[in-house]
C-alpha positions as CSV (number, residue, x, y, z in Angstrom):
1,M,-137.8,-23.3,-24.1
2,L,-137.1,-22.2,-27.7
3,N,-133.7,-20.7,-28.4
4,P,-133.4,-19.3,-31.9
5,G,-129.7,-18.6,-31.3
6,S,-128.8,-22.3,-31.0
7,K,-128.7,-25.2,-33.5
8,G,-131.9,-27.2,-33.7
9,W,-134.3,-24.3,-33.1
10,V,-136.4,-24.9,-36.2
11,N,-136.8,-28.5,-35.2
12,K,-137.7,-27.4,-31.7
13,Y,-140.3,-24.9,-33.0
14,L,-142.0,-27.5,-35.2
15,S,-142.0,-30.1,-32.4
16,M,-143.8,-27.5,-30.3
17,V,-146.4,-27.1,-33.1
18,R,-146.8,-30.9,-33.2
19,K,-147.3,-31.1,-29.4
20,G,-149.8,-28.2,-29.4
21,D,-147.4,-25.9,-27.4
22,I,-147.6,-23.5,-30.3
23,R,-151.1,-23.2,-31.7
24,L,-151.4,-22.0,-35.3
25,Q,-154.1,-19.5,-34.5
26,Y,-154.1,-15.8,-34.6
27,N,-156.2,-12.8,-33.7
28,L,-157.4,-10.3,-36.3
29,E,-160.0,-7.9,-35.0
30,C,-160.9,-6.2,-38.3
31,G,-162.7,-9.3,-39.6
32,T,-161.2,-9.2,-43.1
33,T,-160.8,-12.3,-45.3
34,G,-158.6,-13.6,-48.1
35,E,-155.6,-11.4,-49.2
36,N,-156.8,-8.5,-47.1
37,K,-156.6,-10.7,-44.0
38,A,-153.0,-11.7,-44.9
39,H,-152.1,-8.1,-45.6
40,M,-153.5,-6.9,-42.2
41,L,-151.9,-9.7,-40.3
42,L,-148.5,-9.7,-41.8
43,G,-148.3,-5.9,-41.9
44,G,-148.9,-5.7,-38.2
45,T,-146.0,-8.1,-37.4
46,G,-143.4,-5.9,-39.2
47,I,-142.2,-8.7,-41.5
48,I,-143.3,-6.5,-44.5
49,F,-140.5,-4.1,-43.6
50,G,-138.0,-6.7,-42.4
51,V,-138.6,-5.7,-38.8
52,Y,-139.9,-7.6,-35.8
53,S,-142.9,-6.0,-34.0
54,H,-144.8,-9.1,-32.8
55,F,-145.1,-12.8,-33.7
56,I,-148.0,-14.5,-35.4
57,F,-148.3,-17.7,-33.4
58,I,-145.7,-18.1,-30.6
59,Q,-146.1,-16.3,-27.3
60,P,-142.6,-15.5,-25.9
61,T,-142.1,-15.7,-22.1
62,K,-140.4,-13.0,-20.0
63,E,-137.4,-15.4,-19.8
64,D,-136.9,-15.3,-23.6
65,K,-134.0,-12.9,-24.2
66,W,-133.8,-12.9,-28.0
67,T,-131.7,-10.5,-30.1
68,K,-133.5,-8.5,-32.8
69,H,-132.1,-10.9,-35.5
70,E,-133.3,-13.9,-33.6
71,Q,-136.8,-12.3,-33.3
72,L,-136.8,-11.7,-37.1
73,K,-135.7,-15.3,-37.8
74,V,-138.7,-16.7,-35.8
75,L,-141.1,-14.2,-37.4
76,Y,-139.7,-15.1,-40.9
77,L,-140.4,-18.8,-40.2
78,E,-143.8,-18.0,-38.8
79,S,-144.7,-15.9,-41.9
80,L,-143.8,-18.8,-44.2
81,L,-145.8,-21.1,-42.0
82,F,-148.8,-18.8,-42.1
83,V,-148.6,-18.7,-45.9
84,Y,-148.5,-22.5,-45.8
85,T,-151.5,-22.9,-43.5
86,E,-153.5,-20.4,-45.7
87,F,-152.6,-22.4,-48.8
88,K,-153.6,-25.7,-47.1
89,N,-156.6,-24.0,-45.6
90,T,-156.0,-25.7,-42.3
91,T,-154.1,-25.2,-39.0
92,E,-153.6,-29.0,-38.7
93,I,-150.5,-29.4,-40.8
94,D,-147.9,-32.1,-41.3
95,T,-144.8,-30.4,-40.0
96,E,-142.5,-32.9,-41.8
97,L,-144.2,-32.1,-45.1
98,F,-144.0,-28.3,-44.4
99,S,-140.2,-28.6,-43.7
100,S,-139.7,-30.7,-46.8
101,T,-141.7,-28.2,-48.9
102,L,-139.7,-25.3,-47.5
103,T,-136.5,-27.0,-48.2
104,D,-137.6,-27.6,-51.8
105,F,-138.4,-23.9,-52.0
106,F,-135.0,-22.8,-50.8
107,E,-133.2,-25.2,-53.1
108,A,-135.3,-24.0,-56.1
109,G,-135.0,-20.3,-55.6
110,G,-132.5,-19.5,-52.9
111,S,-130.3,-16.5,-53.1
112,R,-126.7,-16.7,-54.4
113,E,-125.4,-17.1,-50.8
114,V,-127.8,-20.0,-50.0
115,R,-127.3,-21.9,-53.2
116,G,-123.5,-21.4,-53.0
117,S,-123.3,-22.9,-49.5
118,W,-126.1,-25.5,-49.7
119,L,-123.8,-28.5,-50.0
120,D,-121.7,-27.3,-47.0
121,F,-124.5,-28.1,-44.6
122,L,-126.3,-31.0,-46.2
123,R,-124.2,-33.1,-43.7
124,F,-126.3,-31.8,-40.9
125,S,-129.7,-33.1,-39.8
126,K,-132.6,-32.7,-42.1
127,L,-133.8,-29.4,-40.6
128,N,-130.4,-27.7,-40.3
129,P,-130.3,-26.6,-43.9
130,L,-133.5,-24.6,-43.1
131,E,-131.8,-22.9,-40.2
132,E,-128.9,-21.9,-42.4
133,A,-131.2,-20.6,-45.1
134,I,-133.3,-18.7,-42.7
135,N,-130.2,-17.2,-41.1
136,K,-128.9,-16.0,-44.4
137,R,-132.2,-14.8,-45.8
138,T,-132.8,-12.5,-42.7
139,Q,-129.3,-10.9,-42.8
140,I,-127.8,-8.3,-45.0
141,P,-125.3,-9.9,-47.4
142,L,-121.9,-9.7,-45.7
143,S,-120.2,-8.4,-48.8
144,F,-122.0,-5.1,-48.2
145,D,-120.0,-2.2,-46.8
146,H,-122.2,-1.5,-43.8
147,K,-120.9,1.9,-42.7
148,I,-123.9,3.6,-40.9
149,W,-125.8,0.3,-40.5
150,V,-123.1,-1.7,-38.6
151,S,-125.6,-2.3,-35.8
152,Y,-128.5,-3.1,-38.1
153,L,-127.8,-6.1,-40.3
154,Q,-131.3,-7.4,-40.8
155,N,-132.6,-8.0,-44.4
156,S,-135.4,-5.5,-45.1
157,L,-136.4,-7.4,-48.2
158,C,-136.9,-10.8,-46.6
159,F,-140.7,-10.4,-47.1
160,I,-140.1,-11.0,-50.8
161,D,-139.4,-14.6,-49.8
162,V,-142.8,-14.9,-48.2
163,L,-144.4,-13.7,-51.4
164,L,-142.3,-16.1,-53.5
165,F,-143.2,-19.0,-51.2
166,R,-146.9,-18.3,-52.0
167,I,-146.1,-18.4,-55.7
168,F,-144.1,-21.6,-55.2
169,L,-146.9,-23.3,-53.4
170,T,-149.5,-22.5,-56.1
171,G,-147.2,-23.8,-58.8
172,E,-147.9,-20.7,-60.9
173,S,-144.2,-20.3,-61.7
174,D,-141.4,-22.6,-62.8
175,P,-139.3,-23.1,-59.7
176,G,-136.2,-22.2,-61.7
177,N,-137.6,-18.7,-62.2
178,L,-137.9,-17.9,-58.5
179,Q,-134.5,-16.2,-58.4
180,K,-135.4,-14.1,-61.4
181,K,-138.7,-13.1,-59.8
182,R,-136.8,-12.2,-56.6
183,T,-134.6,-9.8,-58.6
184,I,-137.6,-8.2,-60.4
185,M,-139.4,-7.8,-57.1
186,S,-136.3,-6.3,-55.4
187,E,-135.8,-3.9,-58.3
188,A,-139.5,-2.8,-58.1
189,A,-139.2,-2.3,-54.3
190,L,-136.2,0.0,-54.7
191,Q,-137.9,1.9,-57.6
192,V,-140.9,2.6,-55.4
193,I,-138.7,3.8,-52.5
194,I,-136.9,6.1,-54.9
195,L,-140.2,7.4,-56.3
196,A,-141.6,8.0,-52.8
197,S,-138.4,9.7,-51.6
198,H,-138.6,12.3,-54.5
199,A,-142.4,12.7,-54.3
200,D,-142.3,16.1,-52.6
201,G,-139.2,17.4,-54.4
202,F,-137.0,17.0,-51.4
203,V,-135.2,13.9,-50.2
204,A,-135.1,13.7,-46.4
205,T,-132.1,12.2,-44.6
206,K,-134.3,9.3,-43.3
207,E,-135.6,8.6,-46.8
208,R,-132.0,8.2,-48.0
209,S,-131.1,6.0,-45.0
210,L,-134.1,3.8,-45.8
211,F,-133.1,3.5,-49.4
212,D,-129.5,2.6,-48.3
213,L,-130.8,-0.2,-46.0
214,F,-133.1,-1.7,-48.6
215,L,-130.4,-1.5,-51.3
216,A,-128.0,-3.3,-48.9
217,S,-130.6,-6.0,-48.4
218,A,-131.0,-6.7,-52.2
219,D,-129.1,-9.6,-53.7
220,F,-127.5,-7.4,-56.3
221,S,-124.2,-7.4,-58.1
222,E,-121.9,-4.3,-57.6
223,E,-122.9,-3.1,-61.1
224,E,-126.6,-3.3,-60.2
225,R,-126.0,-1.6,-56.9
226,L,-124.2,1.3,-58.6
227,H,-127.1,1.6,-61.1
228,Y,-129.6,2.1,-58.2
229,I,-127.4,4.6,-56.4
230,T,-127.3,6.7,-59.6
231,L,-131.1,6.3,-60.1
232,F,-131.7,7.5,-56.6
233,K,-129.9,10.7,-57.3
234,S,-131.8,11.3,-60.6
235,G,-135.2,10.0,-59.6
236,A,-137.5,7.5,-61.3
237,S,-140.9,7.4,-62.8
238,I,-143.9,5.2,-62.1
239,E,-143.5,3.5,-65.5
240,D,-140.2,2.1,-64.3
241,I,-142.0,-0.4,-62.2
242,E,-144.2,-1.6,-65.1
243,P,-142.8,-5.2,-65.0
244,A,-144.1,-5.5,-61.5
245,T,-147.7,-4.8,-62.5
246,A,-147.9,-8.4,-63.8
247,M,-147.0,-9.7,-60.4
248,P,-149.5,-11.1,-57.8
249,Q,-151.9,-8.7,-56.1
250,M,-150.2,-9.1,-52.7
251,F,-146.9,-8.0,-54.2
252,K,-148.4,-4.9,-55.6
253,R,-149.9,-4.2,-52.2
254,Y,-146.4,-4.6,-50.8
255,L,-145.1,-1.9,-53.2
256,L,-147.9,0.4,-52.0
257,D,-147.0,-0.3,-48.4
258,L,-143.3,0.5,-49.1
259,A,-144.2,3.8,-50.7
260,I,-146.3,4.9,-47.7
261,F,-143.6,3.6,-45.3
262,T,-141.0,5.7,-47.1
263,V,-143.1,8.8,-47.0
264,W,-143.7,8.2,-43.3
265,S,-140.0,7.6,-42.5
266,D,-139.6,11.2,-41.4
267,T,-143.3,11.5,-40.2
268,D,-143.8,14.5,-42.4
269,F,-146.6,14.1,-44.9
270,S,-147.3,16.7,-47.6
271,E,-150.1,17.0,-50.1
272,K,-147.7,16.3,-52.9
273,E,-146.8,13.0,-51.3
274,Y,-150.4,12.1,-50.9
275,T,-151.1,12.9,-54.5
276,F,-148.2,10.6,-55.5
277,L,-149.6,7.8,-53.4
278,Q,-153.0,8.2,-55.0
279,D,-151.3,8.1,-58.5
280,L,-149.3,5.0,-57.5
281,A,-152.4,3.2,-56.2
282,T,-154.3,4.0,-59.4
283,Y,-151.3,2.7,-61.5
284,L,-151.4,-0.6,-59.5
285,N,-155.2,-0.8,-59.9
286,F,-156.1,-0.2,-56.3
287,S,-159.1,1.7,-55.1
288,E,-159.3,4.6,-52.5
289,D,-160.3,2.0,-49.9
290,D,-157.3,-0.2,-50.8
291,L,-155.0,2.8,-50.3
292,N,-156.5,3.6,-47.0
293,E,-156.2,0.0,-45.9
294,S,-152.5,0.2,-46.7
295,F,-152.3,3.5,-44.7
296,S,-153.9,1.6,-41.8
297,V,-151.3,-1.1,-41.8
298,V,-148.3,1.2,-42.2
299,E,-149.4,3.9,-39.9
300,N,-150.4,1.5,-37.2
301,F,-146.9,0.0,-37.5
302,V,-145.3,3.4,-37.3
303,L,-147.4,4.4,-34.3
304,K,-146.2,1.3,-32.3
305,N,-142.6,1.2,-33.5
306,H,-141.3,4.7,-34.4
307,D,-139.1,4.8,-31.3
308,I,-137.4,1.5,-31.7
309,I,-136.7,1.2,-35.5
310,P,-133.3,2.8,-36.4
311,Y,-134.6,4.6,-39.5
312,L,-137.7,5.9,-37.7
313,K,-136.0,7.2,-34.6
314,G,-134.9,10.7,-33.7
315,G,-136.7,14.0,-33.3
316,N,-140.3,12.6,-33.3
317,S,-142.0,12.2,-30.0
318,Y,-144.8,9.8,-29.5
319,D,-147.3,12.7,-29.1
320,K,-146.1,14.2,-32.4
321,V,-146.6,11.0,-34.3
322,V,-150.0,10.5,-32.8
323,S,-150.9,14.1,-33.6
324,R,-149.9,13.7,-37.3
325,L,-151.7,10.5,-37.6
326,G,-154.8,12.1,-36.1
327,N,-154.6,14.9,-38.7
328,H,-154.4,12.4,-41.5
329,W,-157.3,10.3,-40.3
330,S,-159.4,13.3,-39.7
331,K,-159.1,14.0,-43.4
332,V,-159.9,10.4,-44.2
333,I,-163.1,10.7,-42.1
334,L,-164.0,13.9,-44.0
335,R,-163.7,12.1,-47.3
336,N,-165.9,9.3,-46.0
337,K,-168.3,11.5,-44.1
338,D,-171.4,10.4,-46.1
339,R,-171.0,6.7,-45.2
340,L,-170.0,7.5,-41.6
341,T,-172.9,10.0,-41.1
342,K,-175.4,7.4,-42.3
343,E,-174.1,4.9,-39.7
344,I,-173.9,7.5,-36.8
345,R,-177.5,8.7,-37.4
346,E,-178.7,5.3,-36.3
347,S,-176.9,5.5,-32.9
348,K,-178.4,8.4,-30.9
349,E,-176.5,7.3,-27.8
350,L,-173.2,7.6,-29.6
351,V,-174.1,11.0,-30.9
352,E,-174.9,12.2,-27.4
353,L,-171.7,10.9,-25.9
354,V,-169.6,12.4,-28.7
355,R,-171.3,15.8,-28.3
356,K,-170.6,15.5,-24.5
357,S,-167.0,14.6,-25.0
358,A,-166.4,17.8,-26.9
359,V,-167.3,19.8,-23.8
360,V,-166.4,17.6,-20.7
361,E,-164.3,14.6,-19.9
362,L,-166.3,11.3,-20.3
363,S,-166.3,8.8,-17.5
364,G,-164.5,5.5,-18.0
365,E,-167.8,3.7,-18.6
366,E,-168.8,6.3,-21.2
367,K,-165.5,6.1,-23.0
368,E,-165.9,2.3,-23.3
369,K,-169.4,2.8,-24.7
370,V,-168.1,5.2,-27.3
371,K,-165.2,2.9,-28.2
372,S,-167.5,-0.1,-28.6
373,Q,-170.2,1.7,-30.6
374,F,-167.7,3.5,-32.8
375,M,-165.9,0.2,-33.5
376,D,-169.2,-1.4,-34.6
377,I,-169.8,1.5,-37.0
378,I,-166.4,1.7,-38.7
379,K,-166.6,-2.0,-39.6
380,S,-168.8,-0.7,-42.5
381,V,-166.2,1.9,-43.5
382,P,-163.1,0.0,-44.8
383,A,-161.1,3.2,-44.9
384,L,-161.0,3.3,-41.1
385,A,-159.5,-0.2,-40.6
386,I,-156.6,1.3,-38.6
387,F,-158.9,1.6,-35.6
388,M,-159.6,-2.1,-35.7
389,L,-155.9,-3.0,-35.6
390,P,-154.1,-3.6,-32.3
391,G,-153.1,-0.2,-30.9
392,G,-155.2,1.7,-33.4
393,A,-157.7,2.7,-30.7
394,I,-155.1,5.2,-29.4
395,L,-156.3,7.6,-32.1
396,L,-160.0,7.4,-31.1
397,P,-159.9,10.3,-28.7
398,L,-158.4,12.6,-31.4
399,I,-160.9,11.5,-34.0
400,L,-163.9,11.7,-31.7
401,K,-163.1,15.3,-31.0
402,V,-163.3,16.3,-34.6
403,I,-166.3,14.3,-35.6
404,P,-168.8,17.0,-34.5
405,T,-167.0,19.5,-36.8
406,L,-166.6,17.1,-39.7
407,I,-170.1,15.7,-39.8
408,P,-172.3,18.1,-38.0
409,S,-175.4,16.9,-40.0
410,A,-175.5,13.8,-37.8
411,F,-175.8,15.9,-34.7
412,R,-178.2,18.4,-36.2
413,D,-180.5,15.6,-37.4
414,N,-180.7,14.2,-33.9
415,E,-181.4,17.6,-32.4
416,I,-184.3,18.0,-34.9
417,D,-185.6,14.6,-34.0
418,E,-185.6,15.6,-30.3
419,D,-187.4,18.8,-31.0
420,T,-190.0,17.1,-33.1
421,A,-190.6,14.5,-30.4
422,R,-191.6,17.2,-27.9
423,P,-195.3,17.7,-27.3
């Protein structure tokens, strides 16, 4: 049994990988590849927001009673391991080489806390420094005055380490610049949160709380911290994140995710905020489909976790979250109605079932047919990737009820076909 609260847990995890008790395989229904695959997979785990939702590889047992921080530590290690397997393009890895590479990464670009204490734990076994580094990188720096967040000490910016590890593996950057890159990335993340918080002209309490938590997670000096507190009050501009545009594509995707996440922190979503997100996506050189993929990742995470994450909790019932998500994706379907109509026209059975669902309750078998056929169709519409993610199908009943109104041509065409076919 793995116990991430005890010494030696990293060694135990890697030994379980060697023995085949943990298989480096994962499920991703949406069938994407490359960076989109990594984005979908990692976004669903919660690591992008410094929160545990589910693991990538390990399957915890009912006996595993892990704290939230212990869950995040394991997820953080798995995210780094996922990046490593993707870089090596194999799930058959040398765990000793992985641990050695990860140690080199932390030594080259560790935070101030990790670098300052590194010599203190070199006396431990080879893998213990990794445990110390992982423990520190997944916690808020202890120098921070926690106030509201006394019970929430997880580092919300720990995903930046995952991005930096990718850079480290490719050799695209001098290892000595990793800490500088971490600072630039952290600054850009905070600037995006500030922009998103001010997007509709009103800063909600939850948006401020989210900013406070991410600021606490940053490895900043007191002077830098005060600068961003002042900036939050005055607001920022998109041009403030210009240094980040030279960063890797996945980091820019991360910034877009953070902006959407901030907007969704109070589950209110205005047209002004959507316009801001479109402008940010354009600034970061993302298409409308890219923006909708980020919506898919973030909103699927919100759907599954809004009631357990401290800065998402309170005043928003599950039904309310689902309803607001349904409203948003109804609009996305409308914007993609031409592509969707073309696909639906080719499935008369689906058309008949959807028409029927608008009038009467479908049987269990009919609902499964609708789900299966609709899933096949939306594979050709990237904007609807949320329905392919685990848990995304919960929105199908809402969407299927509005399809006859949004794309009536698909239904009229079939009625014409039927009339024409009569003798």
